N, C-alpha and C positions, 0 to 999 in steps of 0.2 A: 664373591665366590662364583666361579663359573659353573656351567651345567654339569661338567664331569665331577667336580668336587661335591656339588649338591647331591648327585646320584650316589656317590660313595658314602656320604653321610646317611642318606635315606636307606641305603642297603644295610648298613650296620644297625641303624635304628630298627628296621624291620626284622633283621635277624634276632636282635635282642627281644623285641616284642613277641615274636613267634616262640622263642625259647621259654619266655616267662609264661605265656599262655599254655604251652605244652606242659610245663610244670604244674600249673593250676589244674589242668585237665587230669593229669595223673593223680593229683590229690583228691579230685572230685569224682573220679570214675565209679566208685562204689558207694557214693552217698545216695541214699534213697530220697525220692521226691524232687530231684533236680534234673530229670531226664531232658526236658525241653530246654532248660538253661544250658545244660551240658552240650546238647546238639548245637545250640546257637553259638556258644563259645567255640566249639570245634569248627563251625562254619566260618567264624571270624578269623580263626587261626589259619584256615586254608586260604581265605582271601588275602591275608597278610603275606603268606608264603607265595601266592601267585603274583602279588605286586612286587615282591622282592625279585622273583625270577624275571619279571617284565623289566624291572630297572637294571638288573644285571645284563640282560640282553641289549638294552639300550646303551649301557655303558660300553659293552663290547663293540657295538657298532661305532660309537664315538671314538673309541681308541683305534679302531681299524682305519677310520678316516684320517686320523691325525698322523 
């Protein structure tokens, strides 16, 4: 598997993970006593989304070179 294919797989995995975490956050937003955990999970979701964007940009650069 070349770098482009690996990035494409990673991007899809990150999209899926982000979607699932967002669903969990929606389920947990009104649960009492989990504020710190909610914020941590939200932070993780944002890190995942940032990584997806980074990989998409890297993929675009690879495709522009090819």
